[in-house]
N, C-alpha and C positions, 0 to 999 in steps of 0.2 A: 187127197192128202188132208188130214184134219189138223188144224192149227188152233191152239187155245189163246184166247185173249187174256193177258196177264196184267197185273198191277206193276207199273214201272214208276217208282217214285210216287208223285201225286197224280199220275196219268195212267191210262190203260194203253196197252200196245200189243203188237204181235211180234213174237220172236220167230224168225224164219230159220229153219234148219240150214246148216252149211251146204248140204247137197242141193237144196232148192236155190240158194243164193248162187251157187256155181252154175246150175242148169239154166237159170235166168240171166246169168252174167250181171248180177247186181253187186254193187260195192257198198260197204258201210258208209253212211252219210249221203248216199245218192238220193235225190228227190224223185218221187213218183207222182204221176197224175192219175187220179181215180176218176173213171168214166162210168156213169150209171147206164146200164144196158136196157133197151126196151124189153119188157117182159120180166124184168127183175135181174138181179145180179150186178156185178161190177167187174170192171177190167182195170188192171194196173198197167200203166205205160210209163216208160222213162219220161221224166219231165222235160218238156220242150216249150220255151216261152212263146214261140210262134204258134204252136198248137193251142196253148192256153188262150192266147188272144183270139184265135179262130173260134174257139168254143164260146168265148164271151160274146163275140159278134153274133154267132148262131143263136145264142140265148136271147140277145136283144131283138133279133129279127123275129124269132118265134113268139116272144112276148108281144111285140108290136102287131103281128099279123095272126095272132092266136085264132080269132074267129074265122078268118079267111081260110087258114090252114085246116081247121076243124071241118069246115064246109067242104073243102076239097077232098078230105079224107073219107067222106061218106060214099 
């Protein structure tokens, strides 16, 4: 499905077709969490404060142990 980025006031945004909103069980005003996928692309997930904190902790660990993780990945 192709969705165009449009100007909305002073911002840019995506307008999701009603059918897509229904299929994904999304509601107007609902918050989403955007996750960058390895190899490119993104995934949209329902916003969950616990998941948000888990991702922050994972980022902190990966930053702290970047060199070690890179060596282990070889």
